[in-house]
N, C-alpha and C positions, 0 to 999 in steps of 0.2 A: 504494500500500500504506500502511496505517495506520502512522504513525511513533510514536505513543504510545498508551498504553492498558494494559490488564491482561492477565495470562496465565491462560488457562483450562486446567486439567489435567483429564483424563478417565480414569477407571478403573471397572471394573465394580462393585467393592465394596472395603471395607477389612477383609474377613475375613482371618484369619491366613494368610500365604503370602509367598513371596519377592518377587513382583511388588508386592504391597501394601506390604511393608516398604521396598522400594526407592522407591516413590512417596512415602512419608512421609519417607524420607531426603532426597530431592530438595526436597520442600516445606519441610522444616525447616532444611536445611543450605545450600542454594544461594541466594545473594543475587540478587534480580532488580531491584536498584537501586530506582527509585521505582515500579515496577509492583506492583500487588497480585496475590496468588496466589488464584485461585478454583478450587475443586475440585467436579467433578460426578461423583456416584456414580450410575450409571444402573441398577444392579441392587442397590439398597440392601438391606442386611441390618441387624438390630439392632446398635447400637454395640458395637464390639469393643475389646479392649485396644490394638490398633494405632491405631484411630481416636482413642482418648483421648490418644495421643502427639502428635497434630497441634498445631503452634503455634496459639495463639488468634487470630493475625492472618490465618489462612487461612479464607476464606469458603466454606462448604460448602453445596452444593445436592444434594438426594437425591430420586430418582424412586422412589416406593414402589409403582407400579402393576405388577400381575402379570397373568397370564392370556394369552389368545390375542392380545390387542391390545397387549401390552407394548411391542413394538418401535415401534408408532405413538406411544404415549405418551412413550417415551424420546426420540424425535425431537422431539416437540412440546415437551417440557420443555427440551430443548437450544435450540430456537428461542426460547423465552421468555428463557433466560439470555442469548443473544446480543442479544436486543432490549433487555433491561434493563441489561446491563453493557457497559462500554466494552472489549470484547475485541479485542486486537491480535495475539494468537498463541494457538494451540491446541496442547497437548502431550498426546498420547494414549498411555496405557500398556496399550491393549487393542485387539485387531483390530476387534471389533464397535464399540467406541467410536470408532474411526477412520472406519469406514463411516458412522456417525451424524454425525460432524463434517463429512465430505465432503458428505453430503446436505444438512445444515442450512446449510452455507456457500452453497449455491446461491441461498438467499433473501437473501444479503448480499454479492453479488458485488462491489458498489461498494467495500466495505471491504477487499477483498484480503487476507483473513485467512490467513496461512500455517499449515499443519498440520505438526507434527512427530510422527512415529510411532516409538515404541520397540518393537522386536520382543521378545516375551516368551519365545520359544523358537526353536529351529531351525525353518526354514520347512517342512521335511518333516513335522514333528509338528503345526505349526499347522494345516496343510491336509490332514492325514491322513484317510483313510476306508477302510473295508473294500471299497468299490466303486470300481473303476478310473475309471469315467466321472465320478462325483461328485468324486473326488480331482482329476481334470483340470480340471473346472469351477471348483472352489475355488481351484486354483492360478492359473487364468486370471483370475478376478475379483480375486484378491489382487495379482497383478502389474500387470494392465492397468486396474484400477479404483482399488484402494487405493494402490499404490505410485506410479502415474502422477500421482495427484492430491494427493500430499503434497510438501512442500518438502524435507524431510530424513527419513532413516530411521536410527534409532539401533540399531546392533548391539551386543550385549553383549561380544563377544569377537572376536578375529582369526579364529578358526576358523569362527564363525558368519558373519562377513562373507565369507570365502573360499568357503564352501559355497553361500551364497545367490547370490553374484556369478556363479557358474557357470550359474545357471538363469534369468538375467534379461538384458534388453537393456542395451547400453552406457549409454543415456540414463538408465536407472534406477540402474545401478551407481554412477553419479557422485553419487547422492544419499546413499549410505551413509556413515555416520560411525561409527567404532568408539569407543564410550565404555564402559569397564568400570563395574561397579556401585560405589557408594560406601557408606560407613558413617557412622553417628552415633557417632564414636569415644568421646567423653567419656561419653555416655549408656550405651554398652555396657560400658565399663570400670567405671563406677559400679555398674551392676546385677550385674556379674560378682563383685563383692565380697560380695553377699548370701549368707547361709548356706543350706544345704539340709538336709533330714532324712535324707540318705543317709549311712550310716556305713561303707560298704565301698568298695573300689576298683572302678572300672567303666570299660568301653568304652561309647561313646555313638553313637546315631543320632538325628538331629533332622530331621523333615520330614513331608510328607504320606505317609500309609500307602496308597500307590497302586502300581500295577504297575511303572511306569517306575523306581521307586526301588529295586527288587530287594531288598526287605527280607527276603524269605524266604531268599534266598541268603546274606545276612549271618548269619541265624540258623543255617543249615546249616553255614556256615564256622565259626561260633563253636562249634557242636556238636562239630566235629572236635577241638577243643582244650580244651573246658570242664573236663575232668578234669586238665589239665596246667597250668592257670593259676588264680590266685585271683580274678581280676577277673570280675565279672558283666557282663551286657550290658543296658544301659538304652535303651529306645526311647521317644522323645518325639514325639508327634504324633497326629493323628486322620485317619481316612480310611476308604474303603470296604473295605479289606482287614483291618480290625481283628479281625473275628470269625475270619477264616481264619488270621491270625497266632496268635491264641489257641489255635486247634485244633492248629496246627503245634507250638507250644511244648509243649502237653500231649502230643502224639504222640511228641515227642523226649525227653520226661521232663525238661524244662528249667524247670519252673514255679518252682523255687527260684533259678534262675540268670539267667533272662531276664525283665526287668520292663517291662511296658507302663505308662508313666506318663501317657499321654494328652497332651492339649494343656497346655502350661505357659506362663503369661503371661510369665515370665522364664526363657527357656532358657539365658541367658548364665551364670547361677550354676552350672548343670550343666556347661556347656561348659568353664568355667574349672577345674573339679575333675575332669574326666574324664582317663583315661590317654591316650585317643585318640578322635577323631571318625572314624566309619566312614561313607563315602558311596560306595555301589556302584551308582550309577544307570546305566541304559542310555543315557540322554542327559541333558544339562543345557544351560542357556543360560550363565549365570554364577551359580553357586550361592552365595547370600549366606552360608549356614551355614559354608562353607569359609573365606570371608573372616573371618567372626566368630570362628571357631575359632582362626585364625592370630592375630587380635588378642588373644584370651584366652590366648595362649601354650599352646595345646593342639595336639599333633601331629595331622595328618590322614592317613588312609589312604583313597585314592580310586580309583575305576575310571578307565579311560583313555577317558572320554567326550571328544567333540570339544570342544576349547577348554581341556582340562585343563592344557595346557602354558603357557597364559596365567597360570596360578596356581601350579602345583606343579612343582618340579624334583625328580626322584626322589632321595631320601636327602639333599636339601638343605633344601627347604621343606616336605617331606612325603614320603609313600610312594605310588607308583602301582602298581596291580594291572592287568596287561594281560589282555585277552581275557575279562573277566568270569569268570575262573577261580576257583572256590570254594576249591580246595585251595591255590592261590597266596595267596588272601586270608587263609586260616587261617595260612599260614606267615608272612605279613607281620605279622599281629596278634601272634603269638607272638614273632617276631623283634624287633619294636619294644618290646614289654613287657620283654624281657630285655636291652635296651641302654639303660641310663640316660643315658649320655653322648650317645648318638645323639638321644635325646628332647630333651635340653637344647639341643644344637646346632640341631636342626630348629626348635624353638620360638623360639630367638633369631634365626635367619635369617628365618623366616617373619614374625616380628613386625616386623623392620626392613623387610622387603619390603612388607608390607601397608600400612605407614604412607606410604611413597612412592607406592604404587599408589593409595591413597585420595586423596592430595593431587592427583595428576594427574587422577583421575576428577572431583573437585570442580571443578578448573580447567576441564576440558573441558565439563562441564555448564553452568558459568557462562557460557562463551563462546557456546554454542548458544542459551541462554535469553535472553541479552542482545544 
């Protein structure tokens, strides 16, 4: 196995999203001693605000080929990178990127390049399908091709590790390492100080406007109490449900109370000024926005997704809503808003917790990369 050389990181793109932010956090914050960091974007999209945050010492390769032969050209580009660069380790933040790495490594077997794969979500969702047979085939390939051919598998939470471990052989189970997400603390705290043009108190959602985020249920829960609180509901993000959410807001006559802000380059300035962050997802890996909210000293109200207890202790570092219950979410919103001392206690405990949490994550990432 190669004893020296550079580290190649692989992700589909740096479009705004939790996986992409985490990739940039690792590239910017984790020291790799004398090894260079090289990044391969195999589904390149025009430069985003997240890409602009990359340290200048990260060398970036981008595959811009689209169309029916895109997978061929993505693999070909990766082969060129392995030929041109002295790669001694590959770290993939994407399932397809890991398959590309496994295939490309076949042409450089003498170099013994280890591959580290970071799971982006719970395995049931990564390999989900409407069709039973396709779902089974995807799971088989994932376990017996992808997982068997990587050196290590990074899981984002204890719950994710426990869930996946039940579905795989012992030989693969030994490869799993639980490393929670990390943050660029100084950068977030600096951006959190910026001003916004919002002049009213508000509750906040930040994330993709997609089904698993359950945003429509947040709106329904807010509708139950909107006449009893002064806070409005601000929703930051883009996604396929934007039109449907606009229709729902109009249907519920909430146009003056629920504001869709779209994508914001700096969500932290809103996080820092919100009365609470609401995350009511059906499932999550390790939601960065919860970590970021804790760092910005904003209380969080979250659903009881798998892994939530790695982050939130109910009424200590946040509030947990069980069973995706809309009425319970409404009650928790109103309850938190009316308890100023509870808000302060939660913010202080969550802030202390997240600093230690982040320090440990950075230490663990440093260990596996070096």
